[in-house]
C-alpha positions as CSV (number, residue, x, y, z in Angstrom):
1,M,-71.8,-34.0,-95.0
2,D,-68.1,-34.6,-95.1
3,S,-67.4,-30.9,-95.1
4,F,-69.8,-30.5,-92.2
5,N,-67.9,-33.3,-90.3
6,K,-64.6,-31.7,-91.1
7,R,-65.8,-28.3,-89.9
8,L,-67.2,-29.9,-86.8
9,D,-63.9,-31.8,-86.2
10,G,-62.1,-28.4,-86.7
11,F,-64.3,-26.7,-84.1
12,T,-63.8,-29.7,-81.7
13,K,-60.1,-29.5,-82.1
14,D,-60.1,-25.7,-81.6
15,L,-62.3,-26.2,-78.6
16,C,-59.9,-28.7,-77.2
17,D,-56.9,-26.4,-77.9
18,L,-58.8,-23.5,-76.1
19,R,-59.6,-25.8,-73.1
20,A,-55.9,-26.8,-72.9
21,S,-54.8,-23.2,-73.2
22,L,-57.4,-22.1,-70.5
23,Q,-56.2,-24.9,-68.1
24,Y,-52.6,-23.7,-68.7
25,T,-53.6,-20.1,-68.1
26,Q,-55.6,-21.0,-65.0
27,K,-52.5,-22.8,-63.6
28,D,-50.4,-19.7,-64.3
29,V,-53.1,-17.5,-62.6
30,E,-53.1,-19.8,-59.6
31,D,-49.3,-19.7,-59.4
32,E,-49.4,-15.9,-59.6
33,K,-52.1,-15.7,-57.0
34,A,-50.0,-17.8,-54.6
35,H,-47.0,-15.6,-55.4
36,V,-49.1,-12.4,-54.7
37,E,-50.3,-13.9,-51.4
38,K,-46.7,-14.6,-50.4
39,L,-45.6,-11.1,-51.4
40,S,-48.6,-9.7,-49.5
41,K,-47.6,-11.6,-46.4
42,D,-43.9,-10.5,-46.8
43,Y,-45.1,-6.9,-47.2
44,K,-47.2,-7.1,-44.0
45,D,-44.2,-8.5,-42.2
46,M,-41.9,-5.8,-43.5
47,F,-44.4,-3.1,-42.7
48,Q,-44.6,-4.4,-39.1
49,E,-40.8,-4.5,-38.9
50,I,-40.6,-0.9,-40.3
51,N,-43.1,0.3,-37.7
52,M,-41.2,-1.4,-34.9
53,L,-37.9,0.1,-36.2
54,N,-39.5,3.6,-36.4
55,S,-40.8,3.2,-32.9
56,K,-37.3,2.2,-31.6
57,M,-35.8,5.1,-33.6
58,N,-38.2,7.6,-32.2
59,T,-37.5,6.3,-28.7
60,S,-33.7,6.6,-29.3
61,N,-34.1,10.1,-30.7
62,G,-36.1,11.1,-27.7
63,K,-33.5,9.7,-25.4
64,M,-30.7,11.4,-27.4
65,D,-32.5,14.7,-27.3
66,Y,-33.1,14.4,-23.5
67,L,-29.4,13.7,-23.0
68,E,-28.4,16.7,-25.1
69,N,-30.7,18.9,-23.2
70,Q,-29.3,17.6,-19.9
71,S,-25.8,18.4,-21.1
72,R,-27.0,22.0,-21.8
73,R,-28.7,22.3,-18.4
74,K,-26.0,24.5,-16.9
75,N,-25.9,26.8,-20.0
76,L,-27.4,30.2,-20.7
77,V,-27.3,32.0,-24.0
78,F,-26.5,35.8,-23.9
79,E,-27.7,37.6,-27.0
80,G,-27.1,41.2,-28.1
81,I,-23.6,41.7,-26.7
82,P,-21.4,43.6,-29.2
83,E,-18.7,41.5,-30.8
84,S,-15.1,42.7,-31.4
85,G,-13.1,41.3,-34.2
86,H,-11.3,38.0,-33.5
87,E,-12.8,37.7,-30.0
88,K,-11.2,35.0,-27.8
89,W,-13.0,32.9,-25.2
90,S,-11.4,35.0,-22.4
91,D,-12.8,38.2,-24.0
92,S,-16.2,36.7,-24.1
93,E,-15.9,35.6,-20.5
94,D,-14.8,39.1,-19.5
95,K,-17.8,40.6,-21.2
96,I,-20.1,38.2,-19.4
97,R,-18.5,39.0,-16.0
98,K,-18.9,42.7,-16.7
99,I,-22.6,42.2,-17.4
100,L,-23.0,40.1,-14.3
101,S,-21.5,42.7,-12.0
102,E,-22.7,46.0,-13.6
103,K,-26.1,45.2,-15.1
104,L,-27.3,42.3,-13.0
105,K,-25.7,43.5,-9.7
106,L,-24.2,40.1,-8.9
107,D,-20.9,39.4,-7.2
108,H,-19.2,37.8,-10.2
109,K,-16.4,36.4,-8.0
110,H,-18.9,34.0,-6.4
111,I,-20.4,32.9,-9.7
112,E,-18.0,30.5,-11.4
113,L,-18.1,30.2,-15.1
114,E,-16.9,27.0,-16.7
115,R,-16.6,28.6,-20.1
116,A,-18.0,31.4,-22.3
117,H,-17.7,31.4,-26.1
118,R,-19.4,32.8,-29.2
119,S,-21.6,30.4,-31.1
120,G,-22.1,30.3,-34.9
121,K,-20.3,31.8,-37.9
122,P,-18.5,35.1,-37.5
123,P,-20.8,38.0,-38.6
124,A,-20.3,39.6,-42.0
125,R,-19.8,43.4,-41.5
126,D,-22.9,44.9,-39.9
127,D,-24.7,41.7,-39.0
128,K,-26.0,41.2,-35.5
129,P,-23.4,39.8,-33.0
130,R,-23.2,36.1,-32.4
131,P,-24.7,34.8,-29.1
132,I,-22.4,33.9,-26.2
133,V,-23.0,30.5,-24.7
134,V,-22.1,30.5,-21.0
135,R,-21.6,27.3,-19.0
136,F,-21.8,27.8,-15.3
137,L,-20.0,25.6,-12.8
138,R,-23.1,25.3,-10.6
139,F,-26.8,25.0,-11.7
140,K,-27.8,27.4,-8.8
141,D,-25.6,30.1,-10.2
142,R,-27.2,29.7,-13.6
143,N,-30.7,30.0,-12.1
144,T,-29.6,33.1,-10.1
145,V,-28.5,34.8,-13.3
146,L,-31.6,33.8,-15.1
147,E,-33.8,35.3,-12.3
148,K,-31.9,38.6,-12.5
149,A,-32.3,38.8,-16.3
150,K,-35.3,41.1,-15.8
151,Y,-32.7,43.9,-15.0
152,L,-31.6,43.8,-18.6
153,K,-34.9,45.2,-19.8
154,G,-34.3,47.9,-22.4
155,S,-30.6,47.1,-22.8
156,N,-30.9,45.0,-26.0
157,I,-29.2,42.2,-24.1
158,F,-31.2,39.0,-23.7
159,I,-30.6,35.9,-21.6
160,N,-32.2,32.6,-22.7
161,E,-31.9,29.0,-21.7
162,D,-29.8,26.8,-24.0
163,Y,-31.9,24.1,-25.6
164,S,-31.3,21.6,-28.4
165,E,-32.4,22.4,-31.9
166,V,-35.4,20.1,-31.7
167,I,-36.7,21.9,-28.6
168,R,-35.9,25.3,-30.1
169,Q,-38.0,24.4,-33.1
170,K,-40.9,23.1,-31.0
171,R,-40.8,26.3,-28.9
172,K,-40.8,28.4,-32.1
173,E,-43.9,26.6,-33.4
174,L,-45.7,27.3,-30.1
175,I,-45.0,31.1,-30.2
176,P,-48.3,31.9,-32.0
177,A,-50.3,30.0,-29.5
178,M,-48.5,31.7,-26.6
179,K,-49.2,35.2,-28.1
180,E,-52.9,34.3,-28.5
181,A,-53.0,33.1,-24.9
182,R,-51.4,36.4,-23.7
183,K,-54.0,38.3,-25.7
184,R,-56.7,36.5,-23.8
185,G,-54.9,37.3,-20.5
186,V,-53.4,33.9,-19.8
187,F,-49.9,34.2,-18.4
188,M,-48.0,31.2,-17.1
């Protein structure tokens, strides 16, 4: 009987130790649960702040892109004009004036250019020539030149509007849809 009582006392002691350990563990679990809830709330707050900052950044990027495109509003890009070595701005301007008068049949004396310069890295040997970015003094002159661009058909010289990189990329992505629409006979 004594051995049974000793064993029972041992089990009771072990049970009390387990109960104390369980209570301690439960307290730790409750502390961790409160900590996780606080972290979860902090995470939600940070997520909302990140979304707000992303929204503000997207708005700012849109405004910046709009301003960049507005600053390019009077520009046209001439592509396919042969390039001579070490070409100066004045040489580029002379080439543009020659195209305006000879190919587009415009009185180049009445169309004022603010500047004309090559854009990009100089070509290596037989690469295609760099485009010439032309800034007109008046927006109406730019539109007149753009309307006459159809006279360059077959000359390997092309005139395009000058857009920011973001807009150029978006337009490039839309080319397949445009081609598909043209196949269906939709022209805008």
